[in-house]
C-alpha positions in Angstrom: -5.1 -16.1 -5.2 -1.4 -15.8 -5.7 -0.3 -12.6 -7.2 3.1 -11.9 -7.8 4.3 -9.1 -9.8 6.3 -5.3 -9.6 4.6 -2.5 -9.5 6.2 0.6 -11.6 5.7 4.2 -10.3 6.2 7.9 -10.9 5.2 10.4 -7.6 5.6 13.5 -9.9 2.1 11.8 -11.9 0.5 10.1 -8.8 1.2 14.0 -7.2 -2.6 15.5 -7.8 -4.3 12.3 -7.3 -2.2 12.1 -3.7 -3.1 15.4 -3.3 -6.5 15.6 -3.3 -6.1 12.2 -0.9 -3.5 13.2 1.5 -4.1 17.5 1.4 -1.5 19.3 2.9 0.3 20.4 -0.3 1.8 17.0 -0.8 4.2 17.2 -3.5 6.8 14.3 -4.2 9.4 13.0 -6.8 10.7 9.7 -8.1 9.9 7.5 -9.9 10.7 3.6 -9.6 9.9 -0.1 -9.5 9.8 -2.8 -6.6 8.5 -6.6 -6.2 4.9 -7.6 -4.4 3.2 -9.9 -3.5 -0.8 -10.6 -2.7 -1.9 -14.4 -1.7 -4.5 -15.8 0.4 -8.3 -16.7 -0.2 -10.7 -13.9 -1.2 -13.7 -15.5 1.0 -12.4 -17.6 4.0 -14.3 -19.0 6.3 -15.8 -17.1 9.2 -13.8 -18.1 12.6 -15.7 -20.4 15.2 -18.0 -17.8 17.8 -18.2 -15.1 15.6 -21.0 -13.6 13.7 -21.2 -13.0 10.1 -18.5 -13.1 7.4 -15.3 -12.1 7.6 -14.1 -8.6 7.0 -13.1 -7.4 3.5 -9.5 -9.2 2.6 -9.2 -11.3 6.2 -7.9 -14.4 4.4 -5.4 -11.9 2.4 -1.7 -11.4 3.2 0.9 -9.7 1.3 4.6 -7.0 0.9 4.7 -3.7 -1.0 7.0 -0.9 -1.2 7.7 2.7 -2.6 10.8 4.9 -2.6 10.8 7.9 -3.2 13.6 11.3 -4.0 11.5 14.2 -2.3 8.2 14.1 -0.7 6.5 17.4 1.4 3.3 17.1 3.3 1.9 19.3 6.0 5.0 21.8 6.1 7.0 18.7 6.0 10.2 18.2 3.7 11.8 14.2 3.2 14.6 13.6 1.0 15.2 10.2 -0.6 13.4 7.4 1.5 12.0 3.9 1.0 8.1 2.6 2.4 7.4 -0.9 3.0 4.5 -2.6 4.1 4.1 -6.3 5.0 0.1 -7.7 5.9 -0.5 -10.8 7.6 -3.4 -12.9 6.9 -5.9 -12.2 9.3 -4.7 -8.8 11.0 -5.8 -5.8 9.6 
């Protein structure tokens, strides 16, 4: 699989769902778009010497990012920022 694109988001619209997941009175503001990639095998071979199939998504690698104008959770308020992530195939 090789998936490449752009993720567009509006944190004000996502806030209710994120609050359910994160709790702590979460609130976020900001909208934007960031590139993302996800590539690799959905069914990678088992590693030698291991029992059973590899974990779900073990063969995938990817990168993503999301930015915000403000975030509030658990009594902490943050100004403008960005979170980026990278996952290497075989590493959780």
